[in-house]
C-alpha positions as a Markdown table, in Angstrom:
| # | Residue | x | y | z |
|---|---|---|---|---|
| 1 | Met | -10.2 | 0.9 | -5.1 |
| 2 | Leu | -7.8 | -2.0 | -4.5 |
| 3 | Asn | -6.3 | -3.2 | -7.7 |
| 4 | Asp | -5.7 | -7.0 | -8.4 |
| 5 | Met | -2.4 | -6.9 | -6.5 |
| 6 | Gly | -4.0 | -5.2 | -3.5 |
| 7 | Ile | -6.8 | -7.7 | -3.3 |
| 8 | Leu | -4.2 | -10.6 | -3.1 |
| 9 | Phe | -2.7 | -8.9 | 0.0 |
| 10 | Glu | -6.0 | -7.7 | 1.5 |
| 11 | Ile | -6.0 | -8.3 | 5.2 |
| 12 | Thr | -9.7 | -8.0 | 5.8 |
| 13 | Asn | -12.1 | -10.9 | 5.7 |
| 14 | Arg | -14.7 | -9.0 | 3.9 |
| 15 | Lys | -14.8 | -8.3 | 0.1 |
| 16 | Ile | -14.9 | -4.5 | 0.4 |
| 17 | Asn | -12.4 | -3.2 | -2.1 |
| 18 | Ile | -13.4 | 0.4 | -2.2 |
| 19 | Gly | -12.2 | 2.6 | 0.7 |
| 20 | Ile | -11.7 | 6.2 | 1.7 |
| 21 | Ile | -8.2 | 7.7 | 2.1 |
| 22 | Ala | -7.9 | 8.7 | 5.7 |
| 23 | Ser | -4.4 | 10.2 | 5.8 |
| 24 | Glu | -1.9 | 12.2 | 3.8 |
| 25 | Pro | 0.6 | 10.1 | 1.9 |
| 26 | Tyr | 3.7 | 9.1 | 3.9 |
| 27 | Ile | 6.8 | 7.2 | 3.0 |
| 28 | Tyr | 7.7 | 3.8 | 4.4 |
| 29 | Val | 11.4 | 2.9 | 4.1 |
| 30 | Ala | 12.8 | -0.6 | 4.8 |
| 31 | Thr | 16.4 | -1.8 | 4.6 |
| 32 | Val | 17.0 | -5.3 | 3.3 |
| 33 | Cys | 20.3 | -7.1 | 3.4 |
| 34 | Glu | 21.1 | -8.8 | 0.1 |
| 35 | Ser | 24.4 | -10.4 | 1.0 |
| 36 | Thr | 24.9 | -14.1 | 1.5 |
| 37 | Ser | 28.0 | -13.7 | 3.8 |
| 38 | Leu | 29.2 | -11.4 | 6.5 |
| 39 | Glu | 32.2 | -10.4 | 4.4 |
| 40 | Asp | 30.1 | -9.1 | 1.5 |
| 41 | Val | 27.4 | -6.9 | 3.1 |
| 42 | Ala | 25.1 | -5.3 | 0.6 |
| 43 | Tyr | 21.9 | -3.4 | 1.6 |
| 44 | Met | 19.0 | -2.2 | -0.4 |
| 45 | Glu | 16.5 | 0.4 | 0.7 |
| 46 | Leu | 12.9 | -0.2 | -0.3 |
| 47 | Glu | 10.5 | 2.8 | -0.4 |
| 48 | Asp | 6.8 | 2.8 | -0.6 |
| 49 | Trp | 4.4 | 5.7 | -0.5 |
| 50 | Cys | 1.6 | 4.6 | 1.8 |
| 51 | Tyr | -1.9 | 5.7 | 2.9 |
| 52 | Asp | -4.2 | 4.8 | 5.8 |
| 53 | Ile | -7.5 | 3.6 | 4.2 |
| 54 | Met | -10.9 | 3.1 | 5.7 |
| 55 | Phe | -12.6 | 0.0 | 4.3 |
| 56 | Gly | -16.1 | 0.1 | 5.8 |
| 57 | Asp | -15.5 | 0.4 | 9.6 |
| 58 | Glu | -11.9 | -0.9 | 9.5 |
| 59 | Leu | -8.8 | 1.3 | 9.2 |
| 60 | Ile | -6.0 | -0.3 | 7.3 |
| 61 | Lys | -2.6 | 1.4 | 8.0 |
| 62 | Met | 0.3 | 1.7 | 5.6 |
| 63 | Met | -1.5 | 0.5 | 2.4 |
| 64 | Pro | 1.1 | 0.9 | -0.4 |
| 65 | Glu | 0.2 | 3.3 | -3.2 |
| 66 | Asp | 1.0 | 0.5 | -5.7 |
| 67 | Phe | -2.0 | -1.4 | -4.4 |
| 68 | Leu | -4.5 | 1.4 | -5.1 |
| 69 | Asp | -6.3 | 2.7 | -8.2 |
| 70 | Leu | -8.0 | 6.0 | -7.8 |
| 71 | Ile | -11.6 | 6.3 | -8.9 |
| 72 | Ile | -12.1 | 9.6 | -10.7 |
| 73 | Ile | -15.6 | 10.7 | -11.6 |
| 74 | Lys | -15.6 | 13.0 | -14.6 |
| 75 | Glu | -18.6 | 15.2 | -15.0 |
| 76 | Glu | -20.1 | 15.4 | -18.5 |
| 77 | Glu | -20.7 | 18.8 | -20.0 |
């Protein structure tokens, strides 16, 4: 299920917020330059664990794990 942060960034027009995980987790790495001048170059690496998620009939690729809340059904004894 998409959490509140995921819903803010949802790229579908529909309001489906529960999907099926369609891939193994994989890591996405981006390098961002934090410097303000060419003389002082500082880079930061950003990492996100991502999944491909099926929302209805639409496949969303690289959905960050931080945007997801797992739904766990516990069986009562």
